C-alpha positions in Angstrom: -5.8 21.9 4.8 -8.5 19.6 3.7 -8.6 18.2 0.2 -11.9 18.4 -1.8 -11.7 14.6 -2.6 -15.2 14.5 -4.5 -13.8 17.2 -7.0 -10.4 15.5 -7.4 -11.9 12.1 -8.2 -13.1 12.2 -11.8 -15.2 9.0 -11.9 -18.7 9.2 -10.7 -19.9 7.0 -7.8 -21.9 4.6 -10.1 -18.7 3.9 -12.2 -16.8 3.2 -9.1 -19.4 0.8 -7.8 -19.5 -1.0 -11.2 -15.6 -1.2 -11.2 -15.7 -2.6 -7.7 -18.0 -5.5 -8.8 -16.0 -6.2 -12.0 -12.6 -6.6 -10.1 -12.3 -10.0 -8.4 -9.1 -9.5 -6.4 -9.3 -8.0 -2.9 -6.6 -5.4 -3.2 -7.7 -3.8 -6.4 -11.3 -3.8 -5.1 -10.1 -2.0 -1.9 -8.2 0.6 -4.1 -11.5 1.4 -5.9 -13.4 1.3 -2.6 -10.9 3.9 -1.2 -11.9 6.2 -4.1 -15.6 5.6 -3.7 -15.6 6.3 0.1 -13.6 9.5 -0.5 -15.9 10.5 -3.4 -19.1 9.8 -1.4 -17.7 11.7 1.7 -18.2 8.6 3.8 -14.7 9.2 5.3 -12.8 12.4 6.1 -9.6 11.5 4.3 -7.2 8.8 3.3 -6.1 8.0 6.9 -9.6 7.3 7.9 -10.2 5.2 4.8 -7.2 3.1 5.7 -8.6 2.4 9.1 -12.0 1.5 7.7 -10.5 -0.8 5.1 -7.9 -2.4 7.5 -4.9 -1.2 5.9 -1.9 0.9 7.1 -2.2 4.6 6.6 1.0 4.5 4.5 -0.4 1.9 2.1 -3.6 4.0 1.6 -1.4 7.0 1.0 0.6 5.2 -1.7 -2.7 4.1 -3.3 -4.0 7.6 -3.3 -0.7 8.9 -4.9 -0.8 6.2 -7.7 -4.6 6.8 -8.4 -4.6 10.6 -8.8 
């Protein structure tokens, strides 16, 4: 079953991009980037996002659980 990430993520892409630029630390920026990639449909899911960002799948899954 595939999740409809763009529907689950309430923030719009412009807001996520602005937040990415405002955050200075790498990890919080990557957490926002995870949301933006999913919202844009750039990646198929959390696992693929983890690979693109260079984190373990488990780390990305934990971020997703904390963010939703």
